[in-house]
C-alpha positions as CSV (number, residue, x, y, z in Angstrom):
1,M,-186.9,-17.3,-55.6
2,K,-188.1,-19.7,-58.4
3,K,-184.5,-20.1,-59.6
4,I,-183.3,-21.1,-56.1
5,V,-186.1,-23.7,-55.7
6,V,-185.4,-25.1,-59.2
7,L,-181.7,-25.2,-58.3
8,I,-182.4,-27.0,-55.1
9,G,-184.6,-29.5,-56.9
10,L,-182.0,-30.2,-59.5
11,L,-179.3,-30.7,-56.8
12,V,-181.6,-33.2,-55.0
13,V,-182.3,-35.0,-58.2
14,G,-178.6,-34.8,-59.3
15,S,-177.4,-36.2,-56.0
16,V,-179.8,-39.1,-56.3
17,F,-178.7,-39.8,-59.8
18,A,-175.0,-39.5,-58.9
19,Q,-175.2,-42.7,-56.8
20,N,-174.3,-45.9,-58.6
21,E,-177.1,-48.2,-59.5
22,T,-176.7,-51.9,-59.7
23,K,-179.8,-52.9,-61.6
24,S,-182.5,-51.5,-63.9
25,Q,-185.8,-53.1,-64.8
26,Y,-187.9,-52.4,-67.9
27,E,-191.5,-53.6,-68.3
28,K,-194.0,-53.0,-71.1
29,E,-197.4,-51.9,-69.9
30,G,-199.6,-51.1,-72.9
31,D,-198.0,-48.3,-74.9
32,L,-195.8,-47.4,-72.0
33,I,-192.4,-48.7,-70.7
34,K,-192.2,-48.8,-66.9
35,V,-188.6,-48.2,-65.7
36,T,-187.3,-49.0,-62.3
37,H,-183.7,-48.2,-61.3
38,Y,-182.3,-49.6,-58.0
39,H,-179.7,-48.4,-55.5
40,N,-176.8,-50.7,-54.7
41,N,-178.6,-51.8,-51.5
42,G,-181.5,-53.1,-53.6
43,N,-184.0,-50.3,-52.7
44,I,-185.8,-48.5,-55.6
45,K,-183.9,-45.4,-56.7
46,E,-186.5,-44.1,-59.2
47,Q,-189.5,-45.4,-61.0
48,G,-191.6,-44.0,-63.8
49,F,-192.7,-44.4,-67.4
50,Y,-191.6,-43.6,-71.0
51,K,-193.9,-43.1,-73.9
52,N,-192.4,-42.8,-77.4
53,K,-188.9,-42.5,-75.8
54,K,-190.0,-39.5,-73.6
55,L,-190.7,-39.2,-69.9
56,H,-194.5,-39.7,-69.4
57,G,-196.7,-39.8,-66.4
58,K,-195.6,-40.1,-62.8
59,W,-192.0,-40.4,-61.8
60,V,-190.9,-41.0,-58.2
61,I,-187.3,-40.7,-56.9
62,F,-186.2,-42.3,-53.6
63,D,-183.0,-42.0,-51.5
64,A,-181.0,-45.1,-50.6
65,S,-182.9,-45.6,-47.4
66,G,-186.3,-45.7,-49.3
67,D,-187.6,-42.3,-48.4
68,K,-189.4,-40.4,-51.2
69,K,-187.5,-37.4,-52.4
70,V,-189.2,-36.3,-55.6
71,M,-192.6,-36.9,-57.2
72,A,-192.8,-35.5,-60.7
73,F,-195.3,-35.6,-63.6
74,Y,-194.5,-35.5,-67.3
75,N,-196.6,-35.4,-70.5
76,Q,-194.6,-36.5,-73.5
77,G,-191.4,-35.2,-72.0
78,K,-192.8,-31.9,-70.8
79,K,-193.1,-31.0,-67.1
80,V,-196.8,-30.8,-66.0
81,G,-198.9,-30.5,-62.9
82,K,-197.8,-30.4,-59.3
83,W,-194.3,-31.7,-58.5
84,F,-193.3,-32.4,-54.9
85,I,-189.8,-32.3,-53.5
86,W,-189.1,-33.5,-49.9
87,D,-186.1,-32.1,-48.1
88,K,-185.1,-32.8,-44.5
89,S,-187.6,-30.4,-42.9
90,E,-189.4,-28.9,-45.9
91,L,-191.9,-30.0,-48.6
92,K,-191.9,-27.9,-51.8
93,E,-194.8,-28.0,-54.3
94,I,-194.0,-26.7,-57.7
95,N,-196.8,-26.2,-60.2
96,Y,-195.9,-26.5,-63.9
97,E,-198.0,-25.1,-66.7
98,N,-196.8,-25.2,-70.3
99,N,-193.5,-26.8,-69.1
100,T,-192.7,-23.7,-67.0
101,I,-193.0,-23.0,-63.3
102,A,-196.4,-21.3,-62.6
103,S,-196.2,-21.3,-58.8
104,I,-194.2,-22.5,-55.8
105,Q,-195.4,-23.3,-52.3
106,S,-193.3,-24.6,-49.5
107,W,-194.1,-26.0,-46.1
108,K,-191.7,-26.3,-43.2
109,E,-191.9,-29.0,-40.6
110,S,-193.3,-26.5,-38.1
111,T,-196.1,-25.4,-40.5
112,K,-199.5,-26.6,-39.3
113,I,-202.0,-27.8,-41.9
114,A,-205.7,-27.9,-41.1
115,V,-207.5,-31.1,-42.2
116,K,-211.3,-31.5,-42.1
């Protein structure tokens, strides 16, 4: 099950990366480099940070229409914390510990969530 979810996540990310980008922007923020890549239509494709040439902090990937597809977290290039992958009718939450998958939770559009 975990392998299937990871494969789906990689396919989503891969399809986003496969689209041509027209522009990238790099900004220095303290000891981090903020990177923003854009789709051909000008919308943000992905945005996140590098520290010491490694992915670091929050990374967000958007589709060409501007909808969020992936929210991921890194610490010096290693996957950490809760990652979220949005698909057409499903949200997947993947929890990483020590750069490996610790747990996976998914919610379908029909799932009801109680909020206090």
